[in-house]
N, CA, C and O of each residue as an XYZ file, in Angstrom:
772
protein
N     -31.861     -6.777     27.130
C     -32.057     -7.453     25.853
C     -31.045     -8.587     25.752
O     -29.854     -8.388     25.990
N     -31.520     -9.769     25.400
C     -30.615    -10.905     25.254
C     -29.991    -10.883     23.862
O     -30.606    -10.410     22.907
N     -28.772    -11.394     23.753
C     -28.093    -11.363     22.454
C     -28.778    -12.258     21.422
O     -29.409    -13.260     21.757
N     -28.633    -11.868     20.176
C     -29.128    -12.689     19.068
C     -28.172    -13.870     18.920
O     -26.958    -13.676     18.855
N     -28.695    -15.071     18.867
C     -27.855    -16.262     18.708
C     -27.477    -16.379     17.227
O     -28.345    -16.451     16.357
N     -26.189    -16.395     16.962
C     -25.702    -16.331     15.582
C     -25.125    -17.651     15.080
O     -24.496    -17.680     14.022
N     -25.322    -18.725     15.802
C     -24.736    -20.016     15.425
C     -25.100    -20.413     14.000
O     -24.219    -20.748     13.209
N     -26.382    -20.381     13.666
C     -26.825    -20.798     12.336
C     -26.338    -19.823     11.259
O     -25.947    -20.245     10.170
N     -26.362    -18.532     11.558
C     -25.890    -17.538     10.587
C     -24.408    -17.725     10.294
O     -23.983    -17.637      9.142
N     -23.622    -17.982     11.333
C     -22.188    -18.211     11.124
C     -21.954    -19.483     10.317
O     -21.054    -19.529      9.478
N     -22.746    -20.501     10.561
C     -22.634    -21.742      9.788
C     -22.908    -21.465      8.310
O     -22.177    -21.941      7.442
N     -23.956    -20.698      8.026
C     -24.296    -20.361      6.641
C     -23.206    -19.508      5.995
O     -22.864    -19.710      4.830
N     -22.661    -18.554      6.752
C     -21.587    -17.716      6.215
C     -20.364    -18.566      5.897
O     -19.741    -18.385      4.851
N     -20.022    -19.468      6.763
C     -18.859    -20.333      6.526
C     -19.073    -21.234      5.313
O     -18.123    -21.530      4.589
N     -20.293    -21.667      5.088
C     -20.591    -22.450      3.882
C     -20.444    -21.573      2.638
O     -19.905    -22.015      1.624
N     -20.920    -20.339      2.715
C     -20.792    -19.410      1.581
C     -19.327    -19.107      1.286
O     -18.965    -18.881      0.131
N     -18.485    -19.101      2.310
C     -17.056    -18.839      2.127
C     -16.380    -19.926      1.291
O     -15.288    -19.709      0.765
N     -17.012    -21.081      1.165
C     -16.468    -22.194      0.378
C     -17.241    -22.427     -0.917
O     -16.835    -23.252     -1.736
N     -18.330    -21.724     -1.110
C     -19.236    -21.981     -2.228
C     -18.738    -21.308     -3.510
O     -18.638    -20.082     -3.550
N     -18.421    -22.082     -4.569
C     -17.917    -21.494     -5.820
C     -18.924    -20.570     -6.508
O     -18.562    -19.816     -7.410
N     -20.163    -20.630     -6.089
C     -21.170    -19.702     -6.617
C     -20.847    -18.260     -6.197
O     -21.187    -17.312     -6.905
N     -20.189    -18.104     -5.041
C     -19.917    -16.772     -4.495
C     -18.443    -16.387     -4.495
O     -18.115    -15.203     -4.560
N     -17.553    -17.370     -4.422
C     -16.116    -17.085     -4.359
C     -15.391    -17.920     -5.408
O     -15.732    -19.081     -5.632
N     -14.381    -17.319     -6.054
C     -13.620    -18.055     -7.068
C     -12.898    -19.240     -6.448
O     -12.903    -20.345     -6.989
N     -12.281    -18.986     -5.309
C     -11.630    -20.033     -4.525
C     -12.128    -19.880     -3.094
O     -12.482    -18.774     -2.685
N     -12.164    -20.966     -2.325
C     -12.608    -20.834     -0.936
C     -11.766    -19.802     -0.186
O     -10.558    -19.697     -0.398
N     -12.419    -19.048      0.688
C     -11.699    -18.104      1.544
C     -11.729    -18.655      2.964
O     -12.729    -19.220      3.407
N     -10.625    -18.482      3.659
C     -10.516    -18.999      5.016
C     -10.962    -17.971      6.058
O     -11.108    -18.293      7.237
N     -11.174    -16.741      5.612
C     -11.685    -15.691      6.500
C     -12.497    -14.718      5.656
O     -12.230    -14.531      4.470
N     -13.492    -14.102      6.285
C     -14.321    -13.112      5.597
C     -14.474    -11.906      6.515
O     -14.785    -12.039      7.698
N     -14.250    -10.730      5.943
C     -14.312     -9.481      6.700
C     -15.645     -8.799      6.427
O     -16.068     -8.675      5.278
N     -16.306     -8.356      7.503
C     -17.573     -7.631      7.399
C     -17.374     -6.261      8.038
O     -17.529     -6.114      9.251
N     -17.025     -5.235      7.216
C     -16.869     -3.894      7.779
C     -18.216     -3.322      8.215
O     -19.267     -3.775      7.761
N     -18.177     -2.323      9.097
C     -19.440     -1.714      9.532
C     -20.050     -0.874      8.429
O     -21.256     -0.630      8.441
N     -19.254     -0.429      7.482
C     -19.779      0.407      6.403
C     -20.301     -0.403      5.255
O     -19.885     -0.202      4.114
N     -21.216     -1.329      5.532
C     -21.735     -2.144      4.441
C     -22.683     -1.340      3.562
O     -23.085     -0.232      3.916
N     -23.029     -1.898      2.438
C     -23.806     -1.177      1.429
C     -25.153     -0.699      1.941
O     -25.678      0.300      1.449
N     -25.718     -1.387      2.912
C     -27.051     -1.023      3.396
C     -27.028     -0.496      4.820
O     -28.079     -0.159      5.366
N     -25.846     -0.417      5.439
C     -25.710     -0.008      6.833
C     -26.513     -0.913      7.763
O     -27.055     -0.453      8.767
N     -26.586     -2.189      7.431
C     -27.342     -3.112      8.271
C     -26.564     -4.377      8.619
O     -27.120     -5.273      9.255
N     -25.317     -4.477      8.228
C     -24.548     -5.678      8.514
C     -24.421     -5.955      9.998
O     -24.276     -7.110     10.401
N     -24.472     -4.914     10.822
C     -24.386     -5.104     12.255
C     -25.596     -5.880     12.762
O     -25.467     -6.692     13.678
N     -26.771     -5.642     12.178
C     -27.968     -6.384     12.573
C     -27.752     -7.871     12.350
O     -28.122     -8.694     13.188
N     -27.155     -8.208     11.224
C     -26.890     -9.614     10.912
C     -25.995    -10.228     11.975
O     -26.234    -11.344     12.435
N     -24.967     -9.494     12.357
C     -23.965    -10.065     13.247
C     -24.515    -10.311     14.641
O     -24.442    -11.432     15.144
N     -25.061     -9.290     15.266
C     -25.395     -9.438     16.681
C     -26.526     -8.554     17.168
O     -26.657     -8.363     18.377
N     -27.324     -8.023     16.312
C     -28.297     -7.011     16.712
C     -27.588     -5.759     17.215
O     -28.192     -4.952     17.922
N     -26.333     -5.586     16.865
C     -25.589     -4.389     17.268
C     -25.847     -3.309     16.232
O     -24.949     -2.934     15.477
N     -27.041     -2.823     16.198
C     -27.451     -1.875     15.177
C     -26.604     -0.611     15.243
O     -26.474      0.011     16.298
N     -26.039     -0.246     14.116
C     -25.234      0.952     13.955
C     -24.051      1.007     14.908
O     -23.584      2.090     15.262
N     -23.573     -0.139     15.319
C     -22.384     -0.215     16.148
C     -21.175     -0.184     15.225
O     -20.958     -1.130     14.468
N     -20.382      0.886     15.270
C     -19.216      0.955     14.387
C     -18.224     -0.152     14.749
O     -17.608     -0.131     15.815
N     -18.090     -1.089     13.866
C     -17.249     -2.236     14.161
C     -16.870     -2.940     12.872
O     -17.441     -2.694     11.809
N     -15.901     -3.814     12.997
C     -15.537     -4.701     11.900
C     -15.544     -6.114     12.447
O     -14.940     -6.398     13.481
N     -16.230     -6.990     11.744
C     -16.270     -8.399     12.143
C     -15.413     -9.200     11.178
O     -15.357     -8.900      9.985
N     -14.750    -10.217     11.698
C     -13.997    -11.148     10.862
C     -14.385    -12.556     11.288
O     -14.330    -12.910     12.466
N     -14.776    -13.343     10.303
C     -15.197    -14.717     10.559
C     -14.236    -15.655      9.842
O     -13.986    -15.507      8.646
N     -13.699    -16.621     10.583
C     -12.875    -17.682     10.002
C     -13.634    -18.996     10.191
O     -14.753    -19.003     10.703
N     -13.025    -20.099      9.780
C     -13.675    -21.400      9.962
C     -13.870    -21.732     11.440
O     -14.809    -22.443     11.798
N     -12.997    -21.226     12.288
C     -13.045    -21.574     13.714
C     -13.425    -20.422     14.630
O     -13.837    -20.652     15.767
N     -13.294    -19.185     14.156
C     -13.435    -18.027     15.042
C     -14.369    -16.981     14.435
O     -14.583    -16.931     13.224
N     -14.914    -16.149     15.322
C     -15.657    -14.955     14.908
C     -15.268    -13.860     15.896
O     -15.453    -14.010     17.104
N     -14.733    -12.770     15.382
C     -14.266    -11.686     16.246
C     -14.801    -10.360     15.729
O     -14.992    -10.172     14.527
N     -15.039     -9.439     16.669
C     -15.536     -8.125     16.287
C     -14.725     -7.052     17.002
O     -14.579     -7.066     18.224
N     -14.191     -6.105     16.196
C     -13.413     -4.990     16.710
C     -14.316     -3.774     16.829
O     -15.037     -3.430     15.892
N     -14.272     -3.127     17.981
C     -14.977     -1.862     18.155
C     -14.186     -1.018     19.146
O     -13.311     -1.526     19.847
N     -14.500      0.277     19.198
C     -13.729      1.148     20.083
C     -14.422      1.326     21.435
O     -15.529      0.832     21.650
N     -13.755      2.035     22.335
C     -14.173      2.160     23.728
C     -15.570      2.692     23.957
O     -16.171      2.410     24.993
N     -16.095      3.446     23.028
C     -17.452      3.977     23.193
C     -18.488      2.865     23.189
O     -19.594      3.052     23.694
N     -18.147      1.705     22.626
C     -19.131      0.650     22.406
C     -18.793     -0.669     23.097
O     -19.461     -1.671     22.844
N     -17.779     -0.698     23.959
C     -17.406     -1.951     24.615
C     -18.586     -2.559     25.373
O     -18.876     -3.745     25.220
N     -19.260     -1.759     26.180
C     -20.355     -2.265     27.007
C     -21.516     -2.750     26.142
O     -22.040     -3.844     26.352
N     -21.911     -1.936     25.176
C     -23.019     -2.315     24.290
C     -22.693     -3.609     23.549
O     -23.526     -4.513     23.474
N     -21.495     -3.695     23.009
C     -21.108     -4.892     22.255
C     -21.110     -6.125     23.154
O     -21.604     -7.181     22.759
N     -20.562     -5.996     24.353
C     -20.510     -7.134     25.274
C     -21.911     -7.625     25.634
O     -22.125     -8.825     25.811
N     -22.853     -6.708     25.740
C     -24.226     -7.086     26.084
C     -24.963     -7.713     24.904
O     -25.850     -8.544     25.100
N     -24.608     -7.325     23.692
C     -25.373     -7.752     22.526
C     -24.749     -8.917     21.760
O     -25.381     -9.465     20.856
N     -23.530     -9.302     22.103
C     -22.866    -10.395     21.393
C     -23.140    -11.719     22.086
O     -23.140    -11.799     23.315
N     -23.373    -12.760     21.289
C     -23.514    -14.084     21.893
C     -22.123    -14.704     22.055
O     -21.116    -14.094     21.697
N     -22.082    -15.927     22.600
C     -20.776    -16.522     22.908
C     -20.052    -17.093     21.695
O     -18.996    -17.707     21.850
N     -20.589    -16.908     20.496
C     -19.871    -17.290     19.276
C     -18.778    -16.281     18.928
O     -17.896    -16.566     18.118
N     -18.841    -15.117     19.537
C     -17.982    -13.994     19.156
C     -16.975    -13.662     20.244
O     -17.217    -13.870     21.432
N     -15.833    -13.138     19.799
C     -14.833    -12.578     20.695
C     -14.822    -11.077     20.465
O     -14.692    -10.617     19.330
N     -14.958    -10.316     21.536
C     -14.917     -8.858     21.438
C     -13.466     -8.402     21.458
O     -12.722     -8.707     22.390
N     -13.075     -7.677     20.431
C     -11.731     -7.115     20.336
C     -11.835     -5.627     20.649
O     -12.400     -4.852     19.876
N     -11.287     -5.245     21.786
C     -11.419     -3.874     22.278
C     -10.298     -3.008     21.711
O      -9.188     -2.962     22.241
N     -10.629     -2.322     20.610
C      -9.639     -1.483     19.930
C      -9.110     -0.411     20.886
O      -9.846      0.138     21.706
N      -7.832     -0.136     20.755
C      -7.214      0.903     21.563
C      -6.589      0.383     22.845
O      -5.813      1.094     23.484
N      -6.911     -0.835     23.231
C      -6.291     -1.412     24.421
C      -5.004     -2.125     24.019
O      -4.902     -2.697     22.934
N      -4.038     -2.076     24.910
C      -2.694     -2.574     24.614
C      -2.664     -4.040     24.178
O      -1.901     -4.402     23.282
N      -3.470     -4.867     24.791
C      -3.421     -6.305     24.503
C      -4.293     -6.736     23.329
O      -4.343     -7.922     23.004
N      -4.977     -5.799     22.694
C      -5.856     -6.148     21.576
C      -5.064     -6.130     20.270
O      -4.476     -5.109     19.914
N      -5.045     -7.254     19.559
C      -4.302     -7.277     18.288
C      -5.043     -6.496     17.202
O      -6.261     -6.327     17.258
N      -4.290     -6.031     16.228
C      -4.932     -5.438     15.054
C      -5.627     -6.562     14.290
O      -5.368     -7.742     14.528
N      -6.495     -6.188     13.388
C      -7.182     -7.194     12.576
C      -6.173     -8.032     11.795
O      -6.297     -9.254     11.714
N      -5.179     -7.367     11.227
C      -4.166     -8.074     10.446
C      -3.373     -9.046     11.313
O      -3.164    -10.198     10.931
N      -2.928     -8.578     12.488
C      -2.150     -9.443     13.380
C      -2.976    -10.640     13.840
O      -2.470    -11.759     13.921
N      -4.246    -10.397     14.140
C      -5.112    -11.493     14.571
C      -5.278    -12.526     13.457
O      -5.183    -13.729     13.698
N      -5.527    -12.045     12.237
C      -5.670    -12.968     11.104
C      -4.413    -13.813     10.921
O      -4.493    -15.027     10.730
N      -3.260    -13.166     10.981
C      -1.995    -13.893     10.821
C      -1.847    -14.956     11.918
O      -1.316    -16.037     11.666
N      -2.312    -14.651     13.127
C      -2.152    -15.592     14.244
C      -3.120    -16.775     14.194
O      -2.819    -17.830     14.750
N      -4.276    -16.623     13.541
C      -5.267    -17.715     13.568
C      -5.392    -18.481     12.253
O      -5.958    -19.574     12.234
N      -4.879    -17.934     11.166
C      -5.057    -18.583      9.862
C      -3.904    -19.521      9.527
O      -2.757    -19.252      9.883
N      -4.208    -20.624      8.843
C      -3.126    -21.472      8.339
C      -2.389    -20.752      7.206
O      -2.957    -19.890      6.535
N      -1.148    -21.107      7.008
C      -0.329    -20.453      5.982
C      -0.987    -20.557      4.607
O      -1.589    -21.575      4.266
N      -0.860    -19.486      3.828
C      -1.391    -19.465      2.473
C      -2.893    -19.245      2.394
O      -3.515    -19.576      1.385
N      -3.475    -18.697      3.435
C      -4.927    -18.488      3.461
C      -5.347    -17.312      2.600
O      -4.568    -16.399      2.328
N      -6.599    -17.361      2.183
C      -7.219    -16.262      1.444
C      -8.254    -15.616      2.356
O      -9.071    -16.289      2.984
N      -8.190    -14.288      2.405
C      -9.111    -13.506      3.226
C     -10.003    -12.721      2.279
O      -9.512    -11.906      1.498
N     -11.299    -12.956      2.338
C     -12.234    -12.314      1.425
C     -12.899    -11.101      2.039
O     -13.096    -11.018      3.251
N     -13.240    -10.159      1.167
C     -13.975     -8.961      1.580
C     -14.670     -8.387      0.353
O     -14.172     -8.508     -0.767
N     -15.807     -7.771      0.567
C     -16.509     -7.072     -0.509
C     -15.713     -5.804     -0.816
O     -15.633     -4.921      0.038
N     -15.121     -5.687     -2.007
C     -14.251     -4.550     -2.305
C     -14.994     -3.219     -2.399
O     -14.367     -2.160     -2.405
N     -16.313     -3.266     -2.471
C     -17.080     -2.032     -2.593
C     -17.359     -1.370     -1.253
O     -17.827     -0.232     -1.215
N     -17.082     -2.054     -0.163
C     -17.410     -1.469      1.138
C     -16.217     -1.350      2.081
O     -16.390     -1.026      3.256
N     -15.027     -1.603      1.590
C     -13.830     -1.423      2.410
C     -13.053     -0.237      1.841
O     -12.820     -0.179      0.633
N     -12.652      0.702      2.686
C     -11.887      1.847      2.186
C     -10.576      1.401      1.523
O      -9.946      0.436      1.953
N     -10.186      2.115      0.480
C      -8.989      1.748     -0.288
C      -7.735      1.711      0.580
O      -6.905      0.815      0.426
N      -7.588      2.675      1.492
C      -6.390      2.686      2.333
C      -6.356      1.474      3.269
O      -5.287      0.929      3.545
N      -7.521      1.059      3.752
C      -7.573     -0.136      4.595
C      -7.241     -1.383      3.777
O      -6.543     -2.279      4.252
N      -7.745     -1.432      2.553
C      -7.443     -2.571      1.664
C      -5.931     -2.673      1.459
O      -5.350     -3.749      1.605
N      -5.301     -1.548      1.121
C      -3.858     -1.552      0.855
C      -3.070     -1.987      2.084
O      -2.173     -2.825      1.992
N      -3.409     -1.411      3.237
C      -2.693     -1.733      4.475
C      -2.859     -3.212      4.833
O      -1.891     -3.900      5.159
N      -4.093     -3.679      4.767
C      -4.364     -5.068      5.131
C      -3.734     -6.034      4.129
O      -3.169     -7.055      4.521
N      -3.826     -5.717      2.852
C      -3.256     -6.563      1.811
C      -1.748     -6.704      1.999
O      -1.198     -7.799      1.884
N      -1.092     -5.593      2.286
C       0.359     -5.607      2.482
C       0.741     -6.460      3.699
O       1.667     -7.268      3.630
N       0.026     -6.275      4.802
C       0.335     -7.031      6.022
C       0.082     -8.526      5.826
O       0.875     -9.357      6.267
N      -1.011     -8.857      5.170
C      -1.322    -10.272      4.950
C      -0.344    -10.911      3.968
O       0.108    -12.039      4.168
N      -0.026    -10.178      2.908
C       0.911    -10.691      1.897
C       2.267    -10.997      2.537
O       2.881    -12.018      2.228
N       2.738    -10.115      3.430
C       4.042    -10.334      4.063
C       4.036    -11.565      4.976
O       5.095    -12.088      5.323
N       2.840    -12.026      5.363
C       2.732    -13.227      6.203
C       2.317    -14.456      5.395
O       2.040    -15.511      5.966
N       2.274    -14.319      4.063
C       1.960    -15.463      3.219
C       0.484    -15.673      2.930
O       0.086    -16.748      2.481
N      -0.334    -14.653      3.184
C      -1.775    -14.739      2.928
C      -2.154    -13.757      1.825
O      -1.358    -12.893      1.455
N      -3.366    -13.891      1.304
C      -3.849    -12.973      0.271
C      -5.195    -12.385      0.666
O      -6.075    -13.092      1.156
N      -5.343    -11.085      0.448
C      -6.637    -10.419      0.578
C      -7.269    -10.449     -0.804
O      -6.679     -9.967     -1.770
N      -8.475    -11.018     -0.902
C      -9.094    -11.197     -2.215
C     -10.486    -10.571     -2.242
O     -11.221    -10.625     -1.256
N     -10.841     -9.975     -3.386
C     -12.193     -9.431     -3.513
C     -13.201    -10.563     -3.698
O     -12.936    -11.532     -4.409
N     -14.335    -10.432     -3.064
C     -15.413    -11.407     -3.215
C     -16.456    -10.770     -4.117
O     -16.934     -9.667     -3.850
N     -16.807    -11.479     -5.195
C     -17.650    -10.878     -6.235
C     -19.057    -10.536     -5.763
O     -19.694     -9.641     -6.318
N     -19.544    -11.233     -4.755
C     -20.878    -10.955     -4.229
C     -20.783    -10.895     -2.707
O     -20.177    -11.768     -2.086
N     -21.380     -9.870     -2.109
C     -21.329     -9.729     -0.663
C     -21.966    -10.965     -0.018
O     -23.144    -11.251     -0.237
N     -21.185    -11.683      0.770
C     -21.661    -12.943      1.342
C     -22.789    -12.743      2.350
O     -23.644    -13.614      2.505
N     -22.794    -11.616      3.026
C     -23.882    -11.341      3.973
C     -25.200    -11.244      3.212
O     -26.214    -11.793      3.642
N     -25.181    -10.545      2.086
C     -26.399    -10.402      1.282
C     -26.904    -11.752      0.779
O     -28.110    -11.937      0.611
N     -26.001    -12.687      0.539
C     -26.415    -13.977     -0.026
C     -27.100    -14.886      0.990
O     -27.893    -15.748      0.612
N     -26.803    -14.704      2.265
C     -27.360    -15.631      3.261
C     -28.401    -15.007      4.177
O     -29.099    -15.726      4.893
N     -28.517    -13.703      4.168
C     -29.399    -13.027      5.120
C     -30.816    -12.995      4.580
O     -31.167    -12.123      3.786
N     -31.630    -13.949      5.013
C     -32.983    -14.073      4.471
C     -33.985    -13.131      5.128
O     -34.969    -12.754      4.493
N     -33.765    -12.742      6.374
C     -34.716    -11.854      7.043
C     -34.205    -10.414      7.111
O     -34.501     -9.674      8.050
N     -33.436    -10.042      6.099
C     -32.888     -8.687      6.024
C     -34.031     -7.673      5.985
O     -34.977     -7.848      5.218
N     -33.959     -6.614      6.800
C     -35.014     -5.608      6.755
C     -35.082     -4.964      5.373
O     -34.055     -4.699      4.750
N     -36.279     -4.721      4.913
C     -36.446     -4.093      3.609
C     -36.026     -2.636      3.679
O     -36.176     -1.971      4.704
N     -35.496     -2.163      2.563
C     -35.142     -0.754      2.486
C     -36.430      0.054      2.504
O     -37.415     -0.342      1.880
N     -36.439      1.179      3.208
C     -37.650      1.993      3.243
C     -37.989      2.518      1.852
O     -37.105      2.889      1.079
N     -39.259      2.541      1.555
C     -39.715      3.007      0.247
C     -40.776      4.076      0.476
O     -41.972      3.833      0.315
N     -40.320      5.248      0.851
C     -41.227      6.354      1.125
C     -40.800      7.541      0.273
O     -39.622      7.684     -0.055
N     -41.750      8.387     -0.082
C     -41.384      9.555     -0.881
C     -40.502     10.518     -0.076
O     -40.586     10.588      1.150
N     -39.668     11.245     -0.793
C     -38.837     12.256     -0.152
C     -39.706     13.363      0.414
O     -40.761     13.686     -0.132
N     -39.261     13.925      1.491
C     -39.976     15.042      2.100
C     -39.210     16.309      1.758
O     -38.034     16.449      2.091
N     -39.888     17.221      1.095
C     -39.267     18.492      0.748
C     -39.512     19.471      1.886
O     -40.656     19.717      2.268
N     -38.445     20.023      2.419
C     -38.577     20.966      3.521
C     -38.816     22.372      2.992
O     -38.329     22.744      1.924
N     -39.555     23.124      3.741
C     -39.892     24.499      3.402
C     -38.653     25.388      3.499
O     -37.702     25.073      4.214
N     -38.681     26.484      2.780
C     -37.578     27.454      2.775
C     -37.254     27.948      4.186
O     -36.107     28.288      4.476
N     -38.256     27.988      5.061
C     -38.023     28.412      6.453
C     -37.012     27.505      7.154
O     -36.284     27.953      8.040
N     -36.966     26.232      6.759
C     -36.058     25.274      7.380
C     -34.716     25.191      6.665
O     -33.682     24.990      7.301
N     -34.732     25.343      5.357
C     -33.511     25.134      4.580
C     -32.694     26.400      4.396
O     -31.468     26.339      4.296
N     -33.362     27.546      4.351
C     -32.665     28.810      4.174
C     -32.238     29.085      2.747
O     -31.672     30.140      2.463
N     -32.500     28.156      1.848
C     -32.096     28.328      0.456
C     -32.957     27.432     -0.426
O     -33.275     26.298     -0.069
N     -33.327     27.971     -1.589
C     -34.120     27.179     -2.525
C     -33.256     26.075     -3.127
O     -32.043     26.226     -3.272
N     -33.897     24.971     -3.472
C     -33.192     23.826     -4.037
C     -32.421     24.205     -5.296
O     -31.252     23.844     -5.434
N     -33.051     24.919     -6.206
C     -32.384     25.313     -7.460
C     -31.143     26.159     -7.187
O     -30.118     25.991     -7.848
N     -31.233     27.059     -6.223
C     -30.094     27.909     -5.875
C     -28.934     27.055     -5.358
O     -27.783     27.249     -5.748
N     -29.252     26.123     -4.488
C     -28.215     25.257     -3.937
C     -27.608     24.379     -5.024
O     -26.390     24.205     -5.073
N     -28.451     23.824     -5.900
C     -27.945     22.997     -7.000
C     -26.999     23.801     -7.881
O     -25.935     23.311     -8.262
N     -27.382     25.036     -8.207
C     -26.535     25.889     -9.054
C     -25.200     26.162     -8.382
O     -24.148     26.071     -9.014
N     -25.248     26.496     -7.100
C     -24.024     26.805     -6.363
C     -23.126     25.569     -6.282
O     -21.921     25.664     -6.511
N     -23.698     24.428     -5.963
C     -22.918     23.196     -5.855
C     -22.324     22.795     -7.204
O     -21.169     22.375     -7.276
N     -23.101     22.923     -8.257
C     -22.620     22.582     -9.593
C     -21.480     23.507     -9.987
O     -20.480     23.057    -10.546
N     -21.622     24.799     -9.699
C     -20.589     25.767    -10.033
C     -19.304     25.450     -9.272
O     -18.214     25.503     -9.842
N     -19.426     25.126     -8.002
C     -18.244     24.863     -7.173
C     -17.544     23.557     -7.531
O     -16.343     23.415     -7.304
N     -18.277     22.614     -8.083
C     -17.670     21.312     -8.351
C     -17.431     21.046     -9.830
O     -16.847     20.022    -10.186
N     -17.875     21.954    -10.697
C     -17.701     21.698    -12.125
C     -16.250     21.934    -12.528
O     -15.602     22.853    -12.027
N     -15.745     21.103    -13.432
C     -14.359     21.282    -13.871
C     -14.235     22.558    -14.697
O     -15.018     22.801    -15.615
N     -13.251     23.354    -14.358
C     -13.059     24.607    -15.061
C     -11.578     24.953    -14.986
O     -10.963     24.848    -13.925
N     -11.024     25.356    -16.083
C      -9.620     25.764    -16.094
C      -9.474     26.973    -16.996
O     -10.182     27.108    -17.994
N      -8.564     27.837    -16.643
C      -8.287     29.019    -17.445
C      -6.780     29.079    -17.632
O      -6.023     29.114    -16.662
N      -6.359     29.089    -18.871
C      -4.941     29.171    -19.174
C      -4.681     30.524    -19.804
O      -5.315     30.894    -20.792
N      -3.753     31.252    -19.231
C      -3.404     32.566    -19.764
C      -1.959     32.525    -20.245
O      -1.077     31.984    -19.579
N      -1.745     33.103    -21.400
C      -0.397     33.116    -21.939
C      -0.167     34.488    -22.544
O      -1.018     35.023    -23.255
N       0.964     35.034    -22.259
C       1.315     36.337    -22.812
C       1.656     36.174    -24.288
O       2.291     35.192    -24.672
N       1.242     37.120    -25.111
C       1.531     37.040    -26.545
C       3.009     37.277    -26.835
O       3.474     37.008    -27.943
N       3.737     37.770    -25.865
C       5.163     38.021    -26.059
C       5.987     36.742    -25.919
O       7.159     36.729    -26.295
N       5.418     35.696    -25.401
C       6.179     34.454    -25.191
C       6.099     33.539    -26.364
O       6.684     32.456    -26.344
């Protein structure tokens, strides 16, 4: 399979990174985590469907971090617009270190705050801030704004499995789950106190 050519998509993303319709101030880099809202951001990037990775696009660069399980797949599916960052290898910089090395001082790095884990946000924000950059939330996911041929979400009815497959009736499971997760507290106090 030949890689999807992403030249035009990257051009559109870079334009969106400067567009006041989507960002309060222009961002010099945009992060696309693999855990996007629709689990399809990888398709946009390189046809790397369900490839656990994080992509970062700047005005001049596009890089994708993935781990050793996916080095070969990523290399085969990425076009020459991208640099493969092989996580876990000694010479591969962290996302934060790479951003600091390629961005001009005082840059803003945008990301959709709804799809980046809080601990990653804190770690990245701290590292960027110490180098004179800011991690900023982007009010609208930039991938969603430019991806015109995004696959439609499936719209099919749910399939209810028979008790032979589930081992428990739905109502029973709902009751058990509700009981286990419902807030409940019991305070006991001796009348002698």
